[in-house]
C-alpha positions as CSV (number, residue, x, y, z in Angstrom):
1,X,0.0,0.0,0.0
2,X,1.3,3.5,-0.9
3,X,0.2,6.9,0.4
4,X,1.3,10.5,-0.4
5,X,-0.1,13.9,0.0
6,X,0.4,17.4,-1.2
7,X,-1.6,20.6,-1.3
8,X,-3.5,22.8,-3.7
9,X,-6.0,25.7,-3.3
10,X,-9.7,25.9,-3.8
11,X,-11.1,29.4,-4.6
12,X,-14.3,30.7,-3.2
13,X,-14.8,34.1,-4.8
14,X,-11.5,35.8,-4.3
15,X,-10.7,33.9,-1.1
16,X,-8.8,30.7,-1.1
17,X,-8.9,27.5,1.0
18,X,-5.8,25.3,1.1
19,X,-6.9,21.7,0.1
20,X,-4.9,18.6,1.0
21,X,-4.7,16.3,-2.0
22,X,-4.2,12.7,-0.8
23,X,-3.5,9.7,-2.9
24,X,-3.8,6.1,-1.7
25,X,-2.8,2.9,-3.6
26,X,-4.2,-0.5,-2.6
27,X,-4.1,-4.0,-4.2
28,X,-7.1,-4.7,-6.3
29,X,-8.7,-4.1,-9.7
30,X,-7.2,-1.0,-11.4
31,X,-9.5,1.9,-10.8
32,X,-9.3,5.7,-10.2
33,X,-11.7,7.2,-7.7
34,X,-11.8,11.0,-7.0
35,X,-13.7,12.1,-3.8
36,X,-14.0,15.3,-1.9
37,X,-16.9,17.3,-3.6
38,X,-15.4,17.8,-7.0
39,X,-17.3,19.5,-9.9
40,X,-17.5,18.2,-13.5
41,X,-14.2,19.8,-14.7
42,X,-12.4,18.4,-11.7
43,X,-13.9,14.9,-12.1
44,X,-12.6,15.0,-15.7
45,X,-9.0,15.4,-14.3
46,X,-8.8,11.7,-13.9
47,X,-8.3,11.2,-17.7
48,X,-6.1,14.3,-18.0
49,X,-3.8,13.2,-15.2
50,X,-3.5,9.6,-16.4
51,X,-2.6,10.7,-20.0
52,X,-0.2,13.4,-18.7
53,X,1.7,11.0,-16.4
54,X,2.0,8.3,-19.2
55,X,3.1,10.9,-21.8
56,X,5.7,12.3,-19.4
57,X,7.5,9.0,-19.3
58,X,6.3,7.8,-15.9
59,X,4.5,4.5,-15.2
60,X,0.8,4.7,-14.2
61,X,0.1,2.4,-11.2
62,X,-2.1,-0.6,-12.1
63,X,-3.8,-0.7,-8.6
64,X,-6.9,0.6,-6.9
65,X,-6.3,4.4,-6.7
66,X,-8.3,6.7,-4.5
67,X,-7.6,10.5,-4.5
68,X,-9.2,12.5,-1.7
69,X,-9.6,16.3,-1.5
70,X,-9.7,17.4,2.1
71,X,-11.6,19.2,3.6
72,X,-14.4,17.3,1.8
73,X,-17.1,19.9,2.8
74,X,-15.6,22.6,0.6
75,X,-16.8,22.6,-3.0
76,X,-13.9,22.2,-5.5
77,X,-14.0,23.4,-9.0
78,X,-11.7,24.0,-12.0
79,X,-8.7,22.3,-13.4
80,X,-6.1,23.8,-11.1
81,X,-5.8,20.6,-9.0
82,X,-4.4,18.6,-11.9
83,X,-0.7,19.1,-11.0
84,X,-1.2,18.3,-7.3
85,X,-3.2,15.1,-8.1
86,X,-0.5,13.9,-10.5
87,X,2.3,14.4,-8.0
88,X,0.3,12.8,-5.2
89,X,-0.2,9.7,-7.4
90,X,3.4,9.6,-8.3
91,X,4.3,10.0,-4.7
92,X,2.1,7.1,-3.7
93,X,3.7,4.9,-6.4
94,X,7.2,6.0,-5.0
95,X,8.2,7.7,-8.3
96,X,8.6,10.8,-6.2
97,X,9.6,10.8,-2.5
98,X,6.4,11.5,-0.6
99,X,8.3,13.6,2.0
100,X,9.2,16.1,-0.7
101,X,5.6,16.8,-1.5
102,X,4.2,17.5,2.0
103,X,5.1,21.1,2.2
104,X,4.4,22.1,-1.4
105,X,1.4,23.9,-2.8
106,X,0.7,23.1,-6.5
107,X,-1.6,25.0,-8.8
108,X,-1.9,24.3,-12.5
109,X,-3.8,22.3,-15.2
110,X,-2.2,19.5,-17.1
111,X,-2.5,18.9,-20.8
112,X,-2.6,15.4,-22.2
113,X,1.0,15.8,-23.3
114,X,2.2,16.7,-19.8
115,X,2.5,20.5,-20.4
116,X,1.3,22.6,-17.4
117,X,-1.2,25.3,-18.3
118,X,-2.1,28.3,-16.2
119,X,-5.5,28.8,-14.5
120,X,-7.4,31.8,-13.3
121,X,-6.9,33.0,-9.8
122,X,-3.1,32.2,-9.3
123,X,-2.5,35.3,-7.2
124,X,-5.4,34.8,-4.7
125,X,-4.5,31.1,-4.5
126,X,-0.9,31.9,-3.6
127,X,-2.1,34.6,-1.1
128,X,-4.2,31.9,0.6
129,X,-1.2,29.5,0.7
130,X,1.0,32.2,2.3
131,X,-1.7,33.0,4.9
132,X,-1.8,29.3,5.8
133,X,1.9,29.2,6.4
134,X,3.2,27.6,3.2
135,X,6.5,28.9,1.9
136,X,6.9,26.9,-1.4
137,X,4.5,27.1,-4.4
138,X,4.7,25.4,-7.8
139,X,2.9,27.1,-10.6
140,X,3.0,27.1,-14.4
141,X,6.0,28.9,-15.8
142,X,4.0,31.6,-17.5
143,X,2.2,32.5,-14.2
144,X,5.3,32.6,-12.1
145,X,5.6,36.4,-12.3
146,X,2.1,36.8,-11.0
147,X,2.7,34.3,-8.1
148,X,5.9,36.1,-7.2
149,X,3.9,39.2,-6.2
150,X,3.2,37.6,-2.9
151,X,6.1,38.3,-0.4
152,X,7.6,35.6,1.6
153,X,6.8,32.7,-0.8
154,X,9.3,30.8,-2.9
155,X,7.9,30.2,-6.4
156,X,8.9,27.5,-8.8
157,X,7.7,27.9,-12.3
158,X,7.6,24.8,-14.5
159,X,6.6,24.2,-18.1
160,X,5.8,20.5,-18.0
161,X,5.3,17.6,-15.7
162,X,8.5,16.1,-16.9
163,X,10.4,19.1,-15.6
164,X,8.6,19.0,-12.3
165,X,9.4,15.3,-11.8
166,X,13.0,15.9,-12.5
167,X,13.2,18.8,-10.1
168,X,11.6,16.9,-7.2
169,X,13.8,13.8,-7.8
170,X,17.1,15.7,-8.3
171,X,17.4,14.5,-11.9
172,X,18.6,16.5,-14.9
173,X,15.8,18.9,-15.9
174,X,14.8,18.3,-19.6
175,X,14.5,21.1,-22.0
176,X,11.1,21.7,-23.5
177,X,11.0,22.5,-27.2
178,X,10.1,26.2,-27.8
179,X,6.9,27.1,-29.6
180,X,7.0,28.3,-33.2
181,X,8.1,31.8,-33.7
182,X,5.3,34.3,-34.4
183,X,2.6,32.2,-33.0
184,X,0.9,32.9,-29.6
185,X,1.9,30.7,-26.7
186,X,-0.9,28.1,-26.3
187,X,-0.2,27.9,-22.6
188,X,-1.4,31.5,-22.2
189,X,-4.9,30.6,-23.3
190,X,-5.9,29.7,-19.7
191,X,-5.2,33.3,-18.5
192,X,-8.1,34.8,-20.5
193,X,-11.8,34.2,-20.5
194,X,-13.7,34.5,-23.9
195,X,-16.2,37.3,-24.0
196,X,-14.5,39.5,-21.3
197,X,-12.3,41.7,-23.5
198,X,-12.1,45.4,-23.5
199,X,-14.8,45.8,-26.2
200,X,-17.4,44.3,-23.8
201,X,-17.0,47.1,-21.3
202,X,-16.5,44.5,-18.5
203,X,-12.7,44.5,-18.8
204,X,-11.3,46.7,-16.1
205,X,-8.7,48.6,-18.2
206,X,-6.0,50.3,-16.1
207,X,-5.5,54.0,-16.3
208,X,-2.0,53.7,-17.7
209,X,-3.4,52.0,-20.7
210,X,-6.0,54.8,-21.3
211,X,-3.6,57.7,-20.7
212,X,-2.6,57.8,-24.4
213,X,-5.0,60.1,-26.2
214,X,-7.1,60.8,-23.1
215,X,-5.9,64.1,-21.8
216,X,-8.1,66.4,-19.8
217,X,-6.9,69.3,-21.9
218,X,-8.9,67.9,-24.8
219,X,-12.2,68.8,-23.0
220,X,-13.3,72.2,-24.2
221,X,-15.1,74.4,-21.7
222,X,-17.1,72.6,-19.1
223,X,-15.5,74.3,-16.1
224,X,-18.2,73.2,-13.6
225,X,-17.9,69.6,-14.8
226,X,-14.1,69.7,-14.7
227,X,-14.2,71.0,-11.1
228,X,-16.6,68.3,-10.1
229,X,-14.4,65.7,-11.7
230,X,-11.4,66.9,-9.7
231,X,-13.3,66.9,-6.4
232,X,-14.6,63.4,-7.1
233,X,-11.1,62.1,-7.8
234,X,-9.6,63.8,-4.7
235,X,-12.3,62.6,-2.3
236,X,-13.6,59.4,-3.8
237,X,-17.1,60.9,-4.3
238,X,-19.7,59.5,-6.7
239,X,-20.6,61.8,-9.6
240,X,-23.7,62.4,-11.7
241,X,-23.3,64.2,-15.0
242,X,-26.5,65.3,-16.7
243,X,-26.6,67.1,-20.1
244,X,-27.6,66.9,-23.7
245,X,-25.9,64.5,-26.2
246,X,-22.5,65.7,-27.4
247,X,-21.7,67.9,-24.4
248,X,-18.7,65.8,-23.3
249,X,-20.0,63.6,-20.5
250,X,-18.3,60.4,-21.8
251,X,-15.0,62.3,-22.5
252,X,-15.0,63.5,-18.9
253,X,-15.7,60.1,-17.4
254,X,-13.0,58.4,-19.6
255,X,-10.4,60.9,-18.1
256,X,-11.3,60.2,-14.5
257,X,-8.9,57.3,-13.9
258,X,-5.9,59.2,-15.2
259,X,-6.3,62.0,-12.6
260,X,-6.7,59.5,-9.7
261,X,-3.7,58.6,-7.6
262,X,-1.8,55.4,-8.3
263,X,-2.8,52.3,-6.3
264,X,-0.8,51.4,-3.2
265,X,0.9,48.0,-2.9
266,X,-2.0,46.6,-0.9
267,X,-4.6,48.0,-3.2
268,X,-2.8,46.6,-6.2
269,X,-2.8,43.1,-4.8
270,X,-6.6,43.4,-4.1
271,X,-7.4,44.6,-7.7
272,X,-5.0,42.1,-9.3
273,X,-6.5,39.2,-7.3
274,X,-10.0,40.1,-8.6
275,X,-8.8,40.4,-12.2
276,X,-6.9,37.2,-11.9
277,X,-10.1,35.3,-10.8
278,X,-12.1,37.0,-13.6
279,X,-9.4,36.0,-16.2
280,X,-8.7,39.6,-17.2
281,X,-5.0,39.8,-16.4
282,X,-3.1,40.5,-19.7
283,X,-0.1,38.2,-20.3
284,X,3.1,39.9,-19.4
285,X,1.5,42.4,-17.0
286,X,0.6,40.5,-13.9
287,X,0.3,43.6,-11.6
288,X,-2.6,46.2,-11.9
289,X,-1.1,49.3,-10.4
290,X,-3.5,52.0,-11.7
291,X,-7.2,52.5,-11.0
292,X,-9.3,50.3,-13.3
293,X,-12.0,51.7,-15.5
294,X,-15.2,49.6,-16.3
295,X,-18.0,50.8,-18.5
296,X,-20.7,48.2,-19.0
297,X,-23.4,48.6,-21.7
298,X,-26.9,49.7,-20.5
299,X,-28.3,46.3,-21.4
300,X,-26.1,44.6,-18.8
301,X,-27.9,42.1,-16.5
302,X,-27.8,42.2,-12.7
303,X,-25.4,39.2,-12.7
304,X,-22.9,40.9,-15.0
305,X,-23.0,44.1,-13.0
306,X,-22.9,42.9,-9.4
307,X,-21.6,39.4,-9.9
308,X,-23.1,35.9,-10.0
309,X,-23.8,33.4,-12.7
310,X,-24.3,29.7,-12.8
311,X,-22.7,27.6,-10.1
312,X,-20.1,29.5,-8.0
313,X,-20.5,33.2,-8.4
314,X,-18.0,35.2,-10.5
315,X,-17.1,38.9,-10.0
316,X,-19.2,41.5,-11.8
317,X,-18.5,45.0,-13.1
318,X,-18.7,46.6,-9.6
319,X,-15.9,44.3,-8.5
320,X,-13.8,44.7,-11.6
321,X,-14.0,48.5,-10.9
322,X,-12.8,48.0,-7.3
323,X,-10.5,50.9,-6.4
324,X,-11.3,52.5,-9.8
325,X,-14.1,53.9,-11.8
326,X,-17.5,52.4,-12.7
327,X,-19.0,54.5,-15.5
328,X,-22.7,54.0,-16.3
329,X,-23.4,55.8,-19.5
330,X,-27.1,56.4,-20.4
331,X,-27.9,55.5,-16.8
332,X,-31.7,55.8,-17.2
333,X,-31.6,53.1,-19.9
334,X,-30.3,50.5,-17.3
335,X,-32.9,48.3,-15.7
336,X,-34.3,49.7,-12.5
337,X,-33.6,46.5,-10.6
338,X,-30.0,46.6,-11.8
339,X,-29.4,50.2,-10.7
340,X,-31.1,49.6,-7.3
341,X,-28.8,46.6,-6.8
342,X,-25.9,49.1,-6.6
343,X,-27.2,50.7,-3.5
344,X,-25.8,48.1,-1.1
345,X,-22.2,48.0,-2.5
346,X,-22.2,51.9,-2.7
347,X,-22.6,52.0,1.1
348,X,-20.7,48.9,2.3
349,X,-17.9,48.6,-0.3
350,X,-18.5,44.9,-1.0
351,X,-21.0,42.5,-2.5
352,X,-22.3,39.4,-0.8
353,X,-23.8,36.8,-3.3
354,X,-25.6,33.8,-1.9
355,X,-26.0,30.7,-4.1
356,X,-26.8,27.1,-3.4
357,X,-23.1,26.3,-4.0
358,X,-22.1,28.8,-1.3
359,X,-21.9,32.4,-0.2
360,X,-19.3,34.6,-1.9
361,X,-18.0,38.0,-0.9
362,X,-16.4,40.3,-3.5
363,X,-14.8,43.7,-2.8
364,X,-16.6,46.5,-4.6
365,X,-15.2,49.9,-3.4
366,X,-15.5,51.9,-6.6
367,X,-16.1,55.5,-7.7
368,X,-19.4,55.6,-9.6
369,X,-19.9,58.1,-12.5
370,X,-23.4,58.3,-13.9
371,X,-24.2,60.1,-17.2
372,X,-27.7,60.8,-18.4
373,X,-29.6,62.9,-20.9
374,X,-32.3,65.2,-19.4
375,X,-35.1,63.5,-21.5
376,X,-35.5,60.8,-24.1
377,X,-34.7,63.3,-27.0
378,X,-31.9,64.9,-25.0
379,X,-32.9,68.6,-25.7
380,X,-35.0,69.4,-22.6
381,X,-34.0,72.7,-21.1
382,X,-31.9,74.0,-24.0
383,X,-33.8,76.5,-26.1
384,X,-37.6,77.1,-26.1
385,X,-39.6,74.5,-28.1
386,X,-36.5,72.4,-28.9
387,X,-37.6,69.4,-26.9
388,X,-40.2,67.1,-28.5
389,X,-40.9,65.1,-25.4
390,X,-44.2,65.6,-23.5
391,X,-43.9,66.5,-19.8
392,X,-45.1,63.0,-18.7
393,X,-42.3,61.4,-20.8
394,X,-39.7,63.7,-19.2
395,X,-40.9,62.8,-15.7
396,X,-40.9,59.1,-16.4
397,X,-37.4,59.3,-17.9
398,X,-35.9,61.2,-15.0
399,X,-37.7,59.0,-12.5
400,X,-35.8,55.9,-13.7
401,X,-33.0,56.9,-11.4
402,X,-34.5,56.3,-8.0
403,X,-34.2,58.7,-5.1
404,X,-32.3,56.3,-2.8
405,X,-29.7,55.8,-5.5
406,X,-29.2,59.5,-6.2
407,X,-29.1,60.2,-2.5
408,X,-25.8,58.2,-2.5
409,X,-24.3,60.4,-5.2
410,X,-22.2,63.2,-3.7
411,X,-21.9,65.4,-6.8
412,X,-24.5,66.4,-9.3
413,X,-23.5,68.6,-12.2
414,X,-25.3,70.0,-15.3
415,X,-23.1,69.6,-18.4
416,X,-24.0,72.4,-20.8
417,X,-23.5,72.3,-24.5
418,X,-20.2,73.8,-25.8
419,X,-20.6,77.2,-27.3
420,X,-19.1,78.4,-30.6
421,X,-16.8,80.9,-28.9
422,X,-15.5,78.2,-26.5
423,X,-14.9,75.7,-29.3
424,X,-13.1,78.2,-31.6
425,X,-11.0,80.0,-29.0
426,X,-7.2,79.8,-29.3
427,X,-6.8,78.4,-25.8
428,X,-9.9,76.3,-25.9
429,X,-8.6,73.5,-23.7
430,X,-8.2,73.7,-19.9
431,X,-5.6,72.3,-17.6
432,X,-3.9,69.1,-18.6
433,X,-4.3,65.8,-16.9
434,X,-0.8,66.0,-15.3
435,X,-1.6,69.4,-13.6
436,X,-5.0,68.2,-12.2
437,X,-3.5,64.9,-11.1
438,X,-0.8,66.6,-9.2
439,X,-3.4,68.7,-7.3
440,X,-5.5,65.6,-6.6
441,X,-2.4,63.8,-5.3
442,X,-1.6,66.7,-2.9
443,X,-5.2,66.7,-1.7
444,X,-5.1,63.0,-1.0
445,X,-1.8,63.4,0.9
446,X,-3.4,66.1,3.1
447,X,-6.4,63.8,3.8
448,X,-4.1,60.8,4.5
449,X,-2.2,62.9,7.1
450,X,-5.4,63.9,8.8
451,X,-6.8,60.4,8.8
452,X,-3.6,58.7,9.9
453,X,-4.3,56.1,12.5
454,X,-8.0,55.6,11.4
455,X,-9.5,52.9,9.2
456,X,-10.5,55.5,6.6
457,X,-8.4,56.7,3.6
458,X,-10.6,59.3,1.8
459,X,-13.1,61.9,2.8
460,X,-16.0,59.9,1.2
461,X,-15.4,57.1,3.7
462,X,-15.6,59.2,6.9
463,X,-18.7,58.5,9.0
464,X,-21.0,61.3,9.9
465,X,-20.5,61.1,13.6
466,X,-16.8,61.7,13.2
467,X,-17.4,64.6,10.8
468,X,-19.7,66.3,13.3
469,X,-17.6,65.6,16.3
470,X,-13.9,65.1,15.6
471,X,-13.5,67.1,12.3
472,X,-15.7,70.1,12.3
473,X,-15.9,72.9,9.9
474,X,-15.2,76.6,10.8
475,X,-17.8,77.8,13.2
476,X,-20.8,79.1,11.3
477,X,-19.7,77.6,8.0
478,X,-22.5,75.0,8.1
479,X,-25.4,77.4,8.7
480,X,-26.7,77.5,5.2
481,X,-26.5,73.7,4.8
482,X,-28.3,73.2,8.1
483,X,-31.1,75.5,7.0
484,X,-31.4,73.3,3.9
485,X,-31.9,70.3,6.2
486,X,-34.7,72.2,8.1
487,X,-36.4,73.1,4.8
488,X,-36.3,69.4,3.6
489,X,-33.9,70.1,0.8
490,X,-31.3,67.8,2.4
491,X,-31.6,64.5,4.3
492,X,-29.4,63.8,7.3
493,X,-27.2,61.6,5.0
494,X,-27.2,64.5,2.5
495,X,-25.9,66.9,5.1
496,X,-23.1,64.5,6.0
497,X,-22.2,64.2,2.3
498,X,-22.1,68.0,1.9
499,X,-19.5,68.1,4.8
500,X,-17.5,65.4,3.2
501,X,-17.4,67.3,-0.1
502,X,-16.5,70.5,1.7
503,X,-13.5,68.7,3.3
504,X,-12.4,67.6,-0.1
505,X,-12.7,71.2,-1.5
506,X,-10.7,72.4,1.5
507,X,-8.0,69.8,0.9
508,X,-7.7,70.9,-2.8
509,X,-7.5,74.6,-1.8
510,X,-5.0,73.9,1.0
511,X,-7.3,75.0,3.9
512,X,-6.9,73.4,7.4
513,X,-10.7,73.3,7.9
514,X,-13.7,73.9,5.5
515,X,-14.8,77.5,5.6
516,X,-18.1,79.0,4.5
517,X,-16.9,79.2,0.8
518,X,-15.9,75.5,0.9
519,X,-19.2,74.4,2.3
520,X,-21.1,76.6,-0.1
521,X,-19.3,75.0,-3.1
522,X,-19.9,71.6,-1.5
523,X,-23.6,72.4,-1.2
524,X,-23.8,73.5,-4.8
525,X,-22.1,70.3,-6.0
526,X,-24.2,68.1,-3.8
527,X,-27.6,69.6,-4.8
528,X,-26.8,70.5,-8.4
529,X,-28.6,73.8,-7.8
530,X,-26.6,76.9,-9.1
531,X,-25.8,79.3,-6.3
532,X,-23.7,81.8,-8.3
533,X,-20.4,80.5,-7.0
534,X,-17.4,80.3,-9.3
535,X,-16.7,76.6,-10.0
536,X,-12.9,76.8,-9.6
537,X,-10.5,74.7,-7.7
538,X,-6.8,75.2,-6.8
539,X,-4.8,78.2,-7.7
540,X,-7.7,79.7,-9.7
541,X,-9.9,79.8,-6.6
């Protein structure tokens, strides 16, 4: 009788559970039994593993073979257990010393010829192994860079099962023939999921990939909207842009990620783990270090937006936009159920999806940008008699965005059409992305110094009780906003959001505390009602 064990990782959402893969050989009729709550793709690994072992030059044991995945109560899915199952079988047949396998975590799919293919979720799997105390991980060669992002873990990247057997048995490592020049590496196919490319809008494109050709100086006019964009980026506030078609709402939203600060190391690991599970990490760039940008089409379903799907839930657009921007263009055209499903992640910063296969929690702390026309034809409020929509149609269209959803939006700005004089002026463009991004970074640094030692990082995260008690505005600065609360123009939550926006304006202007001017601008941005204030930030204020 032979026995061997090694480890792999089962992913539940973006969290991993270390699974012990045990192989037991007993005398009897040759059979291969896989137990431990495997799914269909994992059950099929029996044939993949047998063919890979034989084609790698090793002998398949002609005995009764039982492979167990422990803990058996955790559902296991995917083909990432193939390498661990093969090594456990070879250890039980004494082709590999079983003692060498005990402290290894193996993640990878086997091809029938013995090549090791990458799977989705390498980074969160290695993070789970490191948290469980494992220090050595074996992954496919093309995914070794992604696995090496986890500190304190020794990563071994192998291209085939033959190479892995040679390494574990101290034999000469065979050279694998290179692929034909000019053809894509077939091993990289496992890193991408069909139907999730950038053209779908569900691919969280990093800001660095969008900087080329997306400069804020390209936006002509729109001073109020540009100021609101800067405040949103500096404080992490949600933004609602309303205006006629062609005014520049999409141009402004596309330039939001480029003025946001770069992600920290911890934030990069969070975002990269989500994109790894979703199969959106581009080959050769395993680390997402810039805020992602996700813009789903208005026909998107609730599952594609908040996550879900058949079987174990997968991350949706709100999770792919974690630490970045979620842009919902033509927001009233989205389903009301889909939009209202955003209310919970907007408050909590995460999504909890319950399915029969288990409960999954995805992070979803994003900056939401809504864009909408004022009416179905888009010309309401421009010049007299230019709108063809009856008043009832205008009311129905605007009511598609529910009050509870809009109450969670900090900034509301009217985007006016660009005039002829603005478009033909010699200096038509405003400040560049670099100039605004530097100002946003300085405001974030002031906020971080103020919030040092607290669990919050931006003004939008600060709870109302702390704003009213620990970080108060200049005496008398909140009088006008408090009168708005008494008249019913603001809710209690709206008053707190005005103060959060005022703190962001103060950080951008270099003030120690929000004064009456900062609060007035915050109130104007929050309500969307013009109050005659100049919409300027920074040196121009």
